[in-house]
N, CA, C and O atoms as CSV, one atom per row, in Angstrom:
chain,resi,resn,atom,element,x,y,z
A,1,UNK,N,N,67.988,171.040,71.030
A,1,UNK,CA,C,69.433,170.697,71.582
A,1,UNK,C,C,69.658,170.618,72.729
A,1,UNK,O,O,70.446,169.719,73.023
A,2,UNK,N,N,69.064,171.544,73.984
A,2,UNK,CA,C,69.378,171.959,74.895
A,2,UNK,C,C,68.932,170.798,75.586
A,2,UNK,O,O,69.683,170.516,76.519
A,3,UNK,N,N,67.997,170.054,75.451
A,3,UNK,CA,C,67.771,168.758,76.060
A,3,UNK,C,C,69.178,168.136,76.116
A,3,UNK,O,O,69.946,168.108,77.078
A,4,UNK,N,N,69.368,167.593,74.745
A,4,UNK,CA,C,70.783,166.852,74.684
A,4,UNK,C,C,72.233,167.498,75.297
A,4,UNK,O,O,73.327,166.936,75.334
A,5,UNK,N,N,71.948,168.597,75.674
A,5,UNK,CA,C,73.207,169.203,76.039
A,5,UNK,C,C,72.888,169.136,77.806
A,5,UNK,O,O,73.798,169.199,78.632
A,6,UNK,N,N,71.869,169.040,78.058
A,6,UNK,CA,C,71.576,168.472,79.459
A,6,UNK,C,C,72.128,167.755,79.875
A,6,UNK,O,O,72.950,167.855,80.786
A,7,UNK,N,N,71.622,166.376,78.990
A,7,UNK,CA,C,72.041,164.717,78.904
A,7,UNK,C,C,73.252,164.371,79.229
A,7,UNK,O,O,73.489,163.359,79.888
A,8,UNK,N,N,74.555,165.543,78.604
A,8,UNK,CA,C,75.836,165.577,79.067
A,8,UNK,C,C,76.082,165.925,80.080
A,8,UNK,O,O,75.156,166.155,80.857
A,9,UNK,N,N,77.580,166.125,80.531
A,9,UNK,CA,C,78.672,166.686,81.270
A,9,UNK,C,C,78.960,168.601,80.597
A,9,UNK,O,O,79.293,169.564,81.288
A,10,UNK,N,N,78.712,168.584,79.249
A,10,UNK,CA,C,79.311,169.325,78.683
A,10,UNK,C,C,78.933,171.124,78.972
A,10,UNK,O,O,79.710,172.078,78.950
A,11,UNK,N,N,77.566,171.093,79.214
A,11,UNK,CA,C,77.151,172.054,79.795
A,11,UNK,C,C,77.722,172.672,81.134
A,11,UNK,O,O,77.764,173.837,81.528
A,12,UNK,N,N,78.215,171.296,81.781
A,12,UNK,CA,C,79.083,171.868,83.501
A,12,UNK,C,C,80.567,171.919,83.138
A,12,UNK,O,O,81.318,172.159,84.083
A,13,UNK,N,N,81.039,171.765,82.120
A,13,UNK,CA,C,82.434,171.903,82.213
A,13,UNK,C,C,82.791,173.379,81.488
A,13,UNK,O,O,82.303,173.910,80.490
A,14,UNK,N,N,83.777,173.786,82.347
A,14,UNK,CA,C,84.650,174.970,81.745
A,14,UNK,C,C,84.719,175.206,80.383
A,14,UNK,O,O,84.917,174.243,79.642
A,15,UNK,N,N,84.600,176.239,79.956
A,15,UNK,CA,C,84.892,176.554,78.874
A,15,UNK,C,C,86.102,175.929,77.651
A,15,UNK,O,O,86.095,175.171,76.681
A,16,UNK,N,N,87.202,176.886,78.495
A,16,UNK,CA,C,88.482,176.076,78.596
A,16,UNK,C,C,88.662,174.610,78.149
A,16,UNK,O,O,89.316,174.191,77.194
A,17,UNK,N,N,87.787,173.788,79.238
A,17,UNK,CA,C,87.880,172.495,78.887
A,17,UNK,C,C,87.289,171.867,77.183
A,17,UNK,O,O,87.844,171.273,76.259
A,18,UNK,N,N,86.291,172.240,77.361
A,18,UNK,CA,C,85.549,171.976,76.697
A,18,UNK,C,C,85.901,172.856,74.809
A,18,UNK,O,O,85.353,172.579,73.742
A,19,UNK,N,N,86.947,173.864,75.087
A,19,UNK,CA,C,87.766,173.963,73.519
A,19,UNK,C,C,88.742,173.013,73.538
A,19,UNK,O,O,89.296,172.832,72.454
A,20,UNK,N,N,89.199,172.202,74.669
A,20,UNK,CA,C,90.568,171.412,74.861
A,20,UNK,C,C,90.059,170.036,74.200
A,20,UNK,O,O,90.754,169.251,73.554
A,21,UNK,N,N,88.567,169.908,74.533
A,21,UNK,CA,C,88.246,168.482,74.264
A,21,UNK,C,C,87.798,168.670,72.759
A,21,UNK,O,O,88.040,167.659,72.101
A,22,UNK,N,N,87.248,169.628,72.083
A,22,UNK,CA,C,87.068,170.030,71.095
A,22,UNK,C,C,88.183,169.701,70.012
A,22,UNK,O,O,88.201,168.885,69.090
A,23,UNK,N,N,89.177,170.708,70.498
A,23,UNK,CA,C,90.476,170.602,69.757
A,23,UNK,C,C,91.447,169.389,69.619
A,23,UNK,O,O,92.104,169.088,68.622
A,24,UNK,N,N,91.401,168.728,70.875
A,24,UNK,CA,C,92.734,167.687,70.926
A,24,UNK,C,C,91.412,166.289,70.188
A,24,UNK,O,O,91.534,165.685,69.122
A,25,UNK,N,N,90.500,166.183,71.007
A,25,UNK,CA,C,89.584,164.673,70.286
A,25,UNK,C,C,88.960,164.967,68.956
A,25,UNK,O,O,89.075,164.169,68.025
A,26,UNK,N,N,88.277,166.137,68.840
A,26,UNK,CA,C,87.617,166.096,67.698
A,26,UNK,C,C,88.515,166.509,66.182
A,26,UNK,O,O,88.201,166.003,65.105
A,27,UNK,N,N,89.926,167.736,66.369
A,27,UNK,CA,C,90.546,167.546,65.756
A,27,UNK,C,C,90.338,168.972,64.586
A,27,UNK,O,O,90.643,169.048,63.396
A,28,UNK,N,N,89.666,170.039,65.555
A,28,UNK,CA,C,88.995,170.979,64.872
A,28,UNK,C,C,89.300,172.645,65.623
A,28,UNK,O,O,88.879,172.877,66.757
A,29,UNK,N,N,89.814,173.351,65.088
A,29,UNK,CA,C,90.162,174.828,66.142
A,29,UNK,C,C,88.820,175.404,65.659
A,29,UNK,O,O,88.528,176.476,66.189
A,30,UNK,N,N,88.233,175.079,65.061
A,30,UNK,CA,C,87.085,176.656,64.451
A,30,UNK,C,C,86.213,176.292,65.500
A,30,UNK,O,O,86.245,175.254,66.161
A,31,UNK,N,N,85.235,177.477,65.614
A,31,UNK,CA,C,84.472,177.771,66.311
A,31,UNK,C,C,84.646,177.568,67.807
A,31,UNK,O,O,83.749,177.007,68.436
A,32,UNK,N,N,85.647,177.953,68.355
A,32,UNK,CA,C,86.084,177.835,69.691
A,32,UNK,C,C,85.221,178.730,70.413
A,32,UNK,O,O,85.510,178.676,71.608
A,33,UNK,N,N,84.202,179.599,70.165
A,33,UNK,CA,C,83.427,180.601,71.043
A,33,UNK,C,C,82.223,179.668,71.165
A,33,UNK,O,O,81.208,179.981,70.544
A,34,UNK,N,N,82.231,178.606,71.868
A,34,UNK,CA,C,81.021,177.685,72.349
A,34,UNK,C,C,80.628,178.421,73.958
A,34,UNK,O,O,81.347,178.858,74.856
A,35,UNK,N,N,79.087,178.300,73.790
A,35,UNK,CA,C,78.010,178.404,74.799
A,35,UNK,C,C,77.064,177.292,75.046
A,35,UNK,O,O,76.467,176.541,74.275
A,36,UNK,N,N,77.093,177.392,76.290
A,36,UNK,CA,C,75.734,176.200,76.325
A,36,UNK,C,C,74.592,176.042,75.829
A,36,UNK,O,O,74.000,174.973,75.675
A,37,UNK,N,N,74.015,177.761,75.391
A,37,UNK,CA,C,73.152,177.810,74.897
A,37,UNK,C,C,72.918,177.898,73.297
A,37,UNK,O,O,71.862,178.074,72.690
A,38,UNK,N,N,74.040,177.746,72.876
A,38,UNK,CA,C,74.374,177.457,71.399
A,38,UNK,C,C,73.678,177.069,70.558
A,38,UNK,O,O,73.329,175.889,70.544
A,39,UNK,N,N,73.279,177.951,69.618
A,39,UNK,CA,C,72.073,177.049,68.856
A,39,UNK,C,C,72.488,176.610,67.372
A,39,UNK,O,O,71.642,176.527,66.482
A,40,UNK,N,N,74.108,176.281,67.122
A,40,UNK,CA,C,74.732,176.301,66.097
A,40,UNK,C,C,75.024,175.011,65.586
A,40,UNK,O,O,75.429,174.737,64.456
A,41,UNK,N,N,74.710,174.030,66.800
A,41,UNK,CA,C,75.038,172.581,66.916
A,41,UNK,C,C,76.208,172.329,66.966
A,41,UNK,O,O,76.511,171.204,66.567
A,42,UNK,N,N,77.279,173.192,67.437
A,42,UNK,CA,C,78.881,172.481,67.771
A,42,UNK,C,C,78.692,171.781,69.156
A,42,UNK,O,O,79.743,171.206,69.441
A,43,UNK,N,N,77.687,171.609,70.174
A,43,UNK,CA,C,77.894,171.271,71.251
A,43,UNK,C,C,76.986,169.551,70.712
A,43,UNK,O,O,77.042,168.481,71.320
A,44,UNK,N,N,76.435,169.776,69.767
A,44,UNK,CA,C,75.881,168.159,69.265
A,44,UNK,C,C,76.904,167.606,68.741
A,44,UNK,O,O,77.122,166.478,69.184
A,45,UNK,N,N,77.688,168.014,67.885
A,45,UNK,CA,C,78.715,168.046,67.256
A,45,UNK,C,C,79.648,167.085,68.625
A,45,UNK,O,O,79.578,165.863,68.763
A,46,UNK,N,N,80.477,168.039,69.505
A,46,UNK,CA,C,81.036,167.773,70.384
A,46,UNK,C,C,80.672,166.269,70.907
A,46,UNK,O,O,81.312,165.218,70.895
A,47,UNK,N,N,79.357,166.623,71.377
A,47,UNK,CA,C,78.612,165.299,71.953
A,47,UNK,C,C,78.790,164.173,70.949
A,47,UNK,O,O,79.898,163.670,71.136
A,48,UNK,N,N,78.359,163.782,70.296
A,48,UNK,CA,C,78.734,162.782,69.056
A,48,UNK,C,C,80.005,162.061,69.382
A,48,UNK,O,O,80.163,160.925,69.830
A,49,UNK,N,N,80.995,163.112,69.005
A,49,UNK,CA,C,82.457,162.597,69.098
A,49,UNK,C,C,82.783,162.152,70.403
A,49,UNK,O,O,83.727,161.368,70.503
A,50,UNK,N,N,82.087,162.562,71.569
A,50,UNK,CA,C,83.094,162.423,73.103
A,50,UNK,C,C,81.936,161.171,73.214
A,50,UNK,O,O,82.526,160.163,73.603
A,51,UNK,N,N,80.737,160.948,73.038
A,51,UNK,CA,C,80.476,159.541,72.884
A,51,UNK,C,C,80.482,158.570,72.396
A,51,UNK,O,O,79.877,157.557,72.747
A,52,UNK,N,N,81.296,158.750,71.338
A,52,UNK,CA,C,82.391,157.673,70.353
A,52,UNK,C,C,83.636,157.198,70.725
A,52,UNK,O,O,84.346,156.260,70.363
A,53,UNK,N,N,83.735,158.289,71.727
A,53,UNK,CA,C,85.452,158.290,72.266
A,53,UNK,C,C,85.745,157.188,73.397
A,53,UNK,O,O,84.780,156.712,73.995
A,54,UNK,N,N,86.919,156.809,73.677
A,54,UNK,CA,C,86.882,155.283,74.507
A,54,UNK,C,C,86.314,155.859,75.925
A,54,UNK,O,O,86.460,156.952,76.473
A,55,UNK,N,N,85.674,154.789,76.261
A,55,UNK,CA,C,85.508,154.675,77.673
A,55,UNK,C,C,86.375,155.575,78.857
A,55,UNK,O,O,85.792,156.448,79.501
A,56,UNK,N,N,87.373,155.364,79.006
A,56,UNK,CA,C,88.672,155.965,79.739
A,56,UNK,C,C,88.398,157.197,79.980
A,56,UNK,O,O,88.032,157.591,81.087
A,57,UNK,N,N,88.565,158.018,78.851
A,57,UNK,CA,C,88.514,159.187,78.938
A,57,UNK,C,C,86.655,159.896,79.426
A,57,UNK,O,O,86.571,161.001,79.962
A,58,UNK,N,N,85.864,159.372,79.237
A,58,UNK,CA,C,84.745,159.854,79.661
A,58,UNK,C,C,84.892,159.432,81.016
A,58,UNK,O,O,84.124,159.996,81.794
A,59,UNK,N,N,85.798,158.456,81.589
A,59,UNK,CA,C,86.071,158.358,83.300
A,59,UNK,C,C,86.674,159.632,83.761
A,59,UNK,O,O,86.349,160.194,84.807
A,60,UNK,N,N,87.472,160.011,83.015
A,60,UNK,CA,C,88.615,161.414,83.568
A,60,UNK,C,C,87.506,162.618,83.561
A,60,UNK,O,O,87.421,163.392,84.515
A,61,UNK,N,N,86.604,162.722,82.327
A,61,UNK,CA,C,85.776,163.664,82.427
A,61,UNK,C,C,85.179,163.519,83.710
A,61,UNK,O,O,85.555,164.307,84.578
A,62,UNK,N,N,84.466,162.811,83.950
A,62,UNK,CA,C,83.338,162.368,85.690
A,62,UNK,C,C,84.792,162.864,86.677
A,62,UNK,O,O,84.632,163.889,87.341
A,63,UNK,N,N,86.038,162.226,86.761
A,63,UNK,CA,C,86.641,162.472,87.910
A,63,UNK,C,C,86.374,164.076,88.029
A,63,UNK,O,O,85.886,164.640,89.008
A,64,UNK,N,N,86.859,164.766,86.651
A,64,UNK,CA,C,87.078,166.222,86.767
A,64,UNK,C,C,85.581,166.762,87.550
A,64,UNK,O,O,85.628,167.318,88.648
A,65,UNK,N,N,84.466,166.550,86.932
A,65,UNK,CA,C,83.279,166.761,87.064
A,65,UNK,C,C,82.887,166.257,88.676
A,65,UNK,O,O,81.740,166.496,89.055
A,66,UNK,N,N,83.847,165.553,89.632
A,66,UNK,CA,C,83.145,165.180,90.654
A,66,UNK,C,C,81.894,163.832,90.855
A,66,UNK,O,O,81.072,163.554,91.728
A,67,UNK,N,N,82.346,163.160,89.370
A,67,UNK,CA,C,80.970,162.389,89.350
A,67,UNK,C,C,81.832,160.864,89.285
A,67,UNK,O,O,83.001,160.731,88.924
A,68,UNK,N,N,80.800,159.661,89.790
A,68,UNK,CA,C,81.363,158.578,89.579
A,68,UNK,C,C,81.141,157.619,88.097
A,68,UNK,O,O,80.096,157.327,87.516
A,69,UNK,N,N,82.065,157.398,87.887
A,69,UNK,CA,C,81.977,156.113,86.472
A,69,UNK,C,C,82.857,155.324,86.894
A,69,UNK,O,O,83.413,155.283,87.992
A,70,UNK,N,N,83.013,154.474,85.682
A,70,UNK,CA,C,83.533,153.214,85.512
A,70,UNK,C,C,83.764,152.537,84.339
A,70,UNK,O,O,82.944,152.611,83.423
A,71,UNK,N,N,84.757,151.895,84.243
A,71,UNK,CA,C,85.123,150.903,83.072
A,71,UNK,C,C,85.418,149.738,83.700
A,71,UNK,O,O,85.221,149.480,84.887
A,72,UNK,N,N,86.161,148.657,82.409
A,72,UNK,CA,C,86.514,147.652,83.328
A,72,UNK,C,C,88.084,147.528,84.045
A,72,UNK,O,O,88.449,146.592,84.756
A,73,UNK,N,N,88.777,148.539,83.722
A,73,UNK,CA,C,89.995,148.926,84.131
A,73,UNK,C,C,90.160,150.084,84.738
A,73,UNK,O,O,91.111,150.027,85.517
A,74,UNK,N,N,89.626,151.131,84.713
A,74,UNK,CA,C,89.750,152.468,85.060
A,74,UNK,C,C,88.189,153.099,85.810
A,74,UNK,O,O,87.144,153.041,85.161
A,75,UNK,N,N,88.218,153.562,86.934
A,75,UNK,CA,C,87.353,153.991,87.729
A,75,UNK,C,C,87.499,155.263,88.430
A,75,UNK,O,O,88.629,155.707,88.633
A,76,UNK,N,N,86.274,156.000,88.886
A,76,UNK,CA,C,86.344,156.714,89.819
A,76,UNK,C,C,84.995,157.036,90.508
A,76,UNK,O,O,83.864,156.807,90.080
A,77,UNK,N,N,85.342,157.581,91.596
A,77,UNK,CA,C,84.218,157.507,92.754
A,77,UNK,C,C,83.387,159.306,92.551
A,77,UNK,O,O,82.387,159.826,93.045
A,78,UNK,N,N,84.381,159.742,91.633
A,78,UNK,CA,C,84.185,161.594,92.034
A,78,UNK,C,C,85.232,162.177,92.772
A,78,UNK,O,O,85.513,163.363,92.598
A,79,UNK,N,N,85.713,161.619,93.409
A,79,UNK,CA,C,87.190,162.134,94.300
A,79,UNK,C,C,88.774,161.499,94.118
A,79,UNK,O,O,89.834,162.120,94.051
A,80,UNK,N,N,88.527,160.045,94.066
A,80,UNK,CA,C,89.644,159.371,93.792
A,80,UNK,C,C,89.723,158.360,92.114
A,80,UNK,O,O,88.828,157.559,91.844
A,81,UNK,N,N,90.588,158.533,91.431
A,81,UNK,CA,C,90.964,157.825,90.456
A,81,UNK,C,C,91.937,156.261,90.118
A,81,UNK,O,O,93.143,156.064,90.265
A,82,UNK,N,N,91.052,155.506,89.719
A,82,UNK,CA,C,91.772,154.530,90.462
A,82,UNK,C,C,91.909,153.540,88.500
A,82,UNK,O,O,91.154,153.517,87.527
A,83,UNK,N,N,93.287,152.901,88.807
A,83,UNK,CA,C,93.404,152.199,87.540
A,83,UNK,C,C,93.767,151.055,88.296
A,83,UNK,O,O,94.571,150.787,89.189
A,84,UNK,N,N,92.850,150.443,87.597
A,84,UNK,CA,C,92.644,148.899,88.278
A,84,UNK,C,C,91.969,148.883,89.744
A,84,UNK,O,O,90.770,149.098,89.921
A,85,UNK,N,N,92.979,148.573,90.872
A,85,UNK,CA,C,92.628,148.844,92.199
A,85,UNK,C,C,93.465,149.659,92.717
A,85,UNK,O,O,93.261,149.827,93.919
A,86,UNK,N,N,94.592,150.410,92.163
A,86,UNK,CA,C,95.631,151.057,92.428
A,86,UNK,C,C,94.894,152.754,92.321
A,86,UNK,O,O,94.070,153.096,91.473
A,87,UNK,N,N,95.409,153.553,93.323
A,87,UNK,CA,C,94.714,154.857,93.264
A,87,UNK,C,C,95.967,155.664,92.308
A,87,UNK,O,O,97.169,155.819,92.526
A,88,UNK,N,N,95.308,155.977,91.460
A,88,UNK,CA,C,96.609,157.151,90.721
A,88,UNK,C,C,96.540,158.368,90.410
A,88,UNK,O,O,97.363,159.024,89.770
A,89,UNK,N,N,94.599,159.016,91.291
A,89,UNK,CA,C,94.225,160.559,91.038
A,89,UNK,C,C,93.686,160.666,92.134
A,89,UNK,O,O,92.929,159.770,92.509
A,90,UNK,N,N,93.943,161.836,92.969
A,90,UNK,CA,C,92.797,161.992,93.897
A,90,UNK,C,C,92.413,163.622,93.996
A,90,UNK,O,O,93.039,164.456,93.342
A,91,UNK,N,N,91.603,163.881,94.653
A,91,UNK,CA,C,91.100,165.602,95.160
A,91,UNK,C,C,91.440,165.981,96.424
A,91,UNK,O,O,90.875,165.495,97.404
A,92,UNK,N,N,92.476,166.958,96.522
A,92,UNK,CA,C,93.182,167.558,97.678
A,92,UNK,C,C,91.728,168.188,98.293
A,92,UNK,O,O,90.652,168.223,97.697
A,93,UNK,N,N,92.008,168.655,99.607
A,93,UNK,CA,C,90.688,169.425,100.121
A,93,UNK,C,C,90.891,170.682,99.528
A,93,UNK,O,O,89.809,171.265,99.598
A,94,UNK,N,N,91.711,171.382,98.990
A,94,UNK,CA,C,91.162,172.521,98.055
A,94,UNK,C,C,90.450,171.980,96.790
A,94,UNK,O,O,90.006,172.894,96.096
A,95,UNK,N,N,90.297,171.142,96.465
A,95,UNK,CA,C,89.463,170.867,95.481
A,95,UNK,C,C,90.351,170.509,94.113
A,95,UNK,O,O,89.777,170.501,93.024
A,96,UNK,N,N,91.499,170.271,94.194
A,96,UNK,CA,C,92.870,170.114,92.854
A,96,UNK,C,C,92.928,168.888,92.930
A,96,UNK,O,O,92.912,168.155,93.919
A,97,UNK,N,N,93.004,168.646,91.766
A,97,UNK,CA,C,92.994,167.181,91.389
A,97,UNK,C,C,95.044,166.746,91.152
A,97,UNK,O,O,95.780,167.263,90.311
A,98,UNK,N,N,95.324,165.997,91.894
A,98,UNK,CA,C,96.634,165.275,92.085
A,98,UNK,C,C,96.458,164.341,91.406
A,98,UNK,O,O,95.363,163.790,91.518
A,99,UNK,N,N,97.403,163.811,90.481
A,99,UNK,CA,C,97.773,162.384,89.581
A,99,UNK,C,C,99.005,162.352,89.956
A,99,UNK,O,O,99.759,163.325,89.938
A,100,UNK,N,N,99.374,160.900,90.427
A,100,UNK,CA,C,100.232,160.315,90.783
A,100,UNK,C,C,101.015,159.823,89.784
A,100,UNK,O,O,100.436,158.970,89.110
A,101,UNK,N,N,102.186,160.079,89.441
A,101,UNK,CA,C,103.239,159.671,88.630
A,101,UNK,C,C,103.327,158.463,88.581
A,101,UNK,O,O,104.455,158.120,88.934
A,102,UNK,N,N,102.263,157.062,88.137
A,102,UNK,CA,C,102.905,155.981,88.103
A,102,UNK,C,C,103.106,155.674,86.455
A,102,UNK,O,O,102.204,155.099,85.848
A,103,UNK,N,N,104.186,156.039,85.855
A,103,UNK,CA,C,104.965,155.842,84.626
A,103,UNK,C,C,106.431,155.621,85.124
A,103,UNK,O,O,106.978,155.561,86.225
A,104,UNK,N,N,106.898,155.508,83.558
A,104,UNK,CA,C,108.536,155.336,83.715
A,104,UNK,C,C,109.591,156.731,84.213
A,104,UNK,O,O,110.819,156.788,84.280
A,105,UNK,N,N,108.730,157.585,84.458
A,105,UNK,CA,C,109.539,158.843,84.955
A,105,UNK,C,C,109.221,159.182,86.440
A,105,UNK,O,O,109.700,160.173,86.993
A,106,UNK,N,N,108.061,157.963,87.290
A,106,UNK,CA,C,108.277,157.950,88.526
A,106,UNK,C,C,108.399,156.216,89.180
A,106,UNK,O,O,109.496,155.701,89.393
A,107,UNK,N,N,106.974,155.438,89.446
A,107,UNK,CA,C,107.114,154.418,89.693
A,107,UNK,C,C,106.511,153.451,88.584
A,107,UNK,O,O,105.369,153.176,88.953
A,108,UNK,N,N,106.807,152.804,87.348
A,108,UNK,CA,C,106.094,152.112,86.823
A,108,UNK,C,C,105.671,150.558,87.343
A,108,UNK,O,O,106.336,149.560,87.622
A,109,UNK,N,N,104.323,150.843,87.329
A,109,UNK,CA,C,103.670,149.588,87.707
A,109,UNK,C,C,102.952,148.684,85.814
A,109,UNK,O,O,102.742,147.503,85.537
A,110,UNK,N,N,102.871,149.379,85.362
A,110,UNK,CA,C,101.944,148.523,83.848
A,110,UNK,C,C,101.554,149.482,82.950
A,110,UNK,O,O,100.931,150.517,83.185
A,111,UNK,N,N,102.044,148.984,81.701
A,111,UNK,CA,C,101.682,149.826,80.280
A,111,UNK,C,C,100.369,150.276,80.634
A,111,UNK,O,O,100.130,151.479,80.538
A,112,UNK,N,N,99.365,149.380,81.084
A,112,UNK,CA,C,97.763,150.253,81.243
A,112,UNK,C,C,97.467,151.482,82.411
A,112,UNK,O,O,96.688,152.434,82.434
A,113,UNK,N,N,98.374,151.022,83.250
A,113,UNK,CA,C,98.385,152.081,84.131
A,113,UNK,C,C,98.995,153.553,83.877
A,113,UNK,O,O,98.591,154.642,84.285
A,114,UNK,N,N,100.229,153.187,82.975
A,114,UNK,CA,C,100.636,154.626,82.343
A,114,UNK,C,C,99.915,155.347,81.537
A,114,UNK,O,O,99.973,156.571,81.420
A,115,UNK,N,N,99.072,154.451,80.840
A,115,UNK,CA,C,98.386,154.734,79.526
A,115,UNK,C,C,97.263,155.524,80.453
A,115,UNK,O,O,97.101,156.741,80.369
A,116,UNK,N,N,96.593,154.764,81.250
A,116,UNK,CA,C,95.828,155.822,82.233
A,116,UNK,C,C,95.916,156.980,82.848
A,116,UNK,O,O,95.061,157.866,82.861
A,117,UNK,N,N,97.175,156.978,83.471
A,117,UNK,CA,C,97.943,158.176,84.188
A,117,UNK,C,C,98.278,159.225,82.915
A,117,UNK,O,O,97.964,160.403,83.084
A,118,UNK,N,N,98.854,158.864,81.755
A,118,UNK,CA,C,99.106,159.939,80.688
A,118,UNK,C,C,97.573,160.244,80.278
A,118,UNK,O,O,97.304,161.399,79.947
A,119,UNK,N,N,96.822,159.522,80.282
A,119,UNK,CA,C,95.729,160.355,79.511
A,119,UNK,C,C,95.082,161.178,80.445
A,119,UNK,O,O,94.453,162.107,79.939
A,120,UNK,N,N,95.057,161.078,81.943
A,120,UNK,CA,C,94.224,162.027,82.883
A,120,UNK,C,C,94.951,163.135,82.780
A,120,UNK,O,O,94.260,164.149,82.875
A,121,UNK,N,N,96.925,163.458,82.504
A,121,UNK,CA,C,97.866,164.487,82.821
A,121,UNK,C,C,97.088,165.209,82.732
A,121,UNK,O,O,96.655,165.704,83.773
A,122,UNK,N,N,96.645,165.536,81.703
A,122,UNK,CA,C,96.747,166.846,81.381
A,122,UNK,C,C,95.502,167.531,82.018
A,122,UNK,O,O,95.464,168.735,81.766
A,123,UNK,N,N,94.872,167.246,82.484
A,123,UNK,CA,C,93.610,167.411,83.129
A,123,UNK,C,C,93.932,167.996,84.297
A,123,UNK,O,O,93.355,169.017,84.673
A,124,UNK,N,N,95.286,167.164,85.283
A,124,UNK,CA,C,95.352,167.212,86.692
A,124,UNK,C,C,95.830,168.572,87.108
A,124,UNK,O,O,96.539,169.128,86.270
A,125,UNK,N,N,95.611,169.195,88.160
A,125,UNK,CA,C,96.208,170.425,88.585
A,125,UNK,C,C,97.641,170.378,88.831
A,125,UNK,O,O,98.368,171.321,88.521
A,126,UNK,N,N,98.211,168.969,89.553
A,126,UNK,CA,C,99.329,168.910,90.232
A,126,UNK,C,C,99.646,167.307,89.922
A,126,UNK,O,O,98.671,166.562,89.821
A,127,UNK,N,N,100.717,166.867,89.798
A,127,UNK,CA,C,101.142,165.838,89.333
A,127,UNK,C,C,102.793,165.172,90.316
A,127,UNK,O,O,103.839,165.786,90.104
A,128,UNK,N,N,102.805,164.324,91.003
A,128,UNK,CA,C,103.382,164.144,91.775
A,128,UNK,C,C,103.750,162.538,92.133
A,128,UNK,O,O,102.881,161.669,92.053
A,129,UNK,N,N,105.201,162.228,92.555
A,129,UNK,CA,C,105.562,161.117,92.471
A,129,UNK,C,C,104.955,160.380,93.929
A,129,UNK,O,O,104.969,161.022,94.979
A,130,UNK,N,N,104.408,158.921,93.867
A,130,UNK,CA,C,103.698,158.578,94.758
A,130,UNK,C,C,104.718,158.353,95.681
A,130,UNK,O,O,105.931,158.295,95.477
A,131,UNK,N,N,103.947,158.206,96.958
A,131,UNK,CA,C,105.314,158.048,98.325
A,131,UNK,C,C,104.328,157.142,98.879
A,131,UNK,O,O,103.114,157.255,99.044
A,132,UNK,N,N,105.196,156.167,99.136
A,132,UNK,CA,C,104.256,154.706,100.310
A,132,UNK,C,C,105.088,155.493,101.700
A,132,UNK,O,O,105.844,156.463,101.741
A,133,UNK,N,N,104.594,154.645,102.688
A,133,UNK,CA,C,104.579,154.715,104.326
A,133,UNK,C,C,106.325,154.624,104.481
A,133,UNK,O,O,106.835,155.240,105.418
A,134,UNK,N,N,107.059,153.969,103.691
A,134,UNK,CA,C,108.161,153.677,103.973
A,134,UNK,C,C,109.224,154.518,103.586
A,134,UNK,O,O,110.371,154.274,103.959
A,135,UNK,N,N,108.807,156.001,102.493
A,135,UNK,CA,C,109.813,157.052,102.119
A,135,UNK,C,C,109.491,158.378,103.085
A,135,UNK,O,O,109.756,159.514,102.691
A,136,UNK,N,N,109.010,158.166,104.137
A,136,UNK,CA,C,108.643,159.337,105.065
A,136,UNK,C,C,109.407,159.412,105.833
A,136,UNK,O,O,109.329,160.284,106.698
């Protein structure tokens, strides 16, 4: 199992993030005291479910871990997060994840972009309304 864990990003994630993934996307609040060297199979269970998740969430995990990953409509270079060609998130100079409010609450672009922003919302350190050159 250790090699399985090393093949994923799970062992690099902070424990609170693994707990979040486990409870939100697997739907189980039990066994939350996870440890990378855990022999009880919980990481295998999480891995099996995460790899079956939609690829968009895997892009967001890669963004959090400063890795590059892409799907058809969502991509990251590890620093920036893009919905189609639109920058929807970035990493600031302090390493915090900043997400731009491209939803009905901010500047609406499309349903898909709103979905991407809402999917990444809980993992951002800060959310702000995007500002273009003409609003400064």
